[in-house]
N, C-alpha and C positions, 0 to 999 in steps of 0.2 A: 255243340254246333262245330264244324271241323274247320280247319283255316285254310284259308282261300291265299296259294301261292304261285301266281298263275298272271298274264299279263291281263293290263284291262281288255285288249281286245276280247280275252279268252274269258273273265271275268262275265263282260258285258253279252257274250255270247252263249252262257250258262245262264244268267240270269233270264235273258230274252226264252230259253226254252222253257223256264219254271223251275229253278233251283233255288228254293230259298236263302241257302247261307249267300249262295253267290247272289242274290238279290238284298241282302242286309249288307253284303261288303260292299256292293256297288253306292248303294246309300249312304254307307259312312266317307265312300270316298267323294260322293258330291258334298256330304255336309260337312268333309271338314277339308274339301279342298284339295283333294290329294291327286295331280298328276293332271295339276290348272282346271280340276272341276266343276270349282266352287259355284251351288245352286241346291238351294234350299228346296225349293219346288223340286227337282227331280228327286231329290235325296226322299223326302217324303210320298214320292211317287213310289219308290223301290221298298220303302221300309215298308208301305201300306201292303207291298205286292207279297213281302215276305213274311208279314204277318198274316197272313191271311194263310201260309204252307205251314203256319205254325208253330214259326221261329218264334224264340223265348226272350232274344235282345232285342228283335223290332221296335215289341209294344213298348219300350221302355223310353229307345229314342223318338219313338213316336210322341210321345209324353210331354219329352222333353221340348219340342219341338212346339209342341200346343202350349208350353208353359213360358217358352219365351216368344214366341209369336215368328218363330223363323218357318219361313214356305207356308204357312197358315195363317191363318187370324189366331189369335191370341185366344184361349179358352180352358180357361182351370178344369170345368167340369170334361169337358175332352180330354184332358192330360189324365186326370184323375182318374176315368174309366182304362188308360189304357196302360197307365200305372198297374192298376189293378190285375189286368190280362195279365201282363207281365210277370209280376209278382204273385201271380197263384201260379206260375211255372217254376219259381225259382230265382228269378232273377234278381239278386243282392241290392242292384241299384234301383230297382221300382220299389222292393219294399223299403228299404229307408226313405224315399221319396214319398212314399203313399204314409209312412210314419209323421213323416214332416208335414203333409198336409193335413192328417188326422189332427195332430195334435195343436193346428191352427188352425182348423177351418176351413181351410182352401178348397174349394170343388167338392168338397165331403162336409157331411156335420162333424160339429170338432167333436171328439170322442178322445179323449186321454188315453183309457185301457187299450184301442183298437190301437190308437200311437203305438204304446210301449209294446205291443202284442208286433207289429212291424220291424219296427225298430229290434226287435229282440230276435226273427226270423233270419235279420241280414247280419245282426251282429253273430249269430250262431254261424254264417261263412264268413267268419274273419272281416266283417265288412267295420273299418277304422272308425269313422263317422257314425256309423250307427251304433259301435260299440260305447261310443262316447257319449250320447244321445239314451239309450240306457242308462248310462251312468246318473246322466244328467236327470232321467224321472223318479229315479231311484234320490236322489239327493231330493229333488221339490217336492216329491209324494205326488207326481201324475199317473194316474191309471193303476197304484200300487201306495204300500201304506210307505211313510217317509223311514227311509233306510239307511242311512249313510256306511255303513259298512259295505252294504250290497253296490251303491253308488261308488267306493273305493274301489271294489273289485273290478267294476267295469273302467273304473277307469284306466284301472293298470293295464287291463287287457289293449283299449286302444292307446297307451301311449308306448306298449311293447309295439305297436306297430309303427312307431312314428308321429303318434295324433300329438302335435303342442298343444292343445289346448286342455287336454286330458292331462298331460303332465304336470300345467300350470294347477289342476282342477286338483288334483293329489298332493301339492305342496301346497293348496288352498286349506286343504281339510287336515293335513299335519298342521301347519300352522294356527291353525282353530281348535284343534284335537275335535275332529268330526270325524266318526267313524273309526277313531286310532288314536294314542295318545299321543294328549299335546306335545308338538317336537318342535319348536320356533326354528332350531337350527337347521335343521331336517324340512321343513319348509322353505327358507332362505337357499338353502339347496337348489333344490328343486327350481324355485323359483328364476334361479339363475341359468339352469339349464332351458329353463323354458325361454327366458330372454335372449341366449345364445341362438335359437332358433326363430325368434321372433324378430329380435331387434327393437327390441323397446324396454321402458321402463319397468321396474316393478312395481312401483305407485300406477301406472299408464295402466297394464296389466288387471291388477288389481280392482281398477275405476272398471276395467271392460267386463270383468267377473261379477261385480257389484251388479254391475247395469242390466247385463244378462236375466241375473237371478230378479232383478224388477222388473223389466220387460215380461217375463213369461208371469211374475205372479198376476200384474196388472191384465194380460192375456187373457189369464184363466179364471181371475179371481181366487185365486187360493191363496190360503196363511203358510207364511215362512214358520218355522220354528226353527 
């Protein structure tokens, strides 16, 4: 999608004349309140027009609007449809959001295999959060056989892109010898690195990590080995 570097008047004119990219950027300006334009209803209007022109990013933003109830009535099913439209066109954020929806059964039937599929597509586009979730799926055995080594690989990819939770997860793997030779010293080093970014205690982060595992187990009724 081409970048628009023009005045508000020029962008508005292009949008009104049917330029899909201009319509998208105008929607972003209304949605983010740029130039004091904050108006979620107007944002939705322009995202819709842009989506009709085939813009791949506009449907993603529409999905977010429906998921948050901004400018439209909250509707998780509508959100899923817009994310799917955008995801099929290669939008990494939509692919990630769709993965989350399939993982949790929000707006779509719960399906961990499809969740991993969409996380994987986004992860292949260097989407750090998706890379972390691919790692988590392998760690938990969601949509794939449990594989700590593969989980660690994806955690590393996410951590390399600055994902703090992935860095902590790597430390967890080292600390308990999951997918790698047990090395508590290396685990502690990684915990400390994560702490520098999170500003929390090691015990606090460990508790959160354990709680996230328990919550996912409860939600999916899968055993953790």
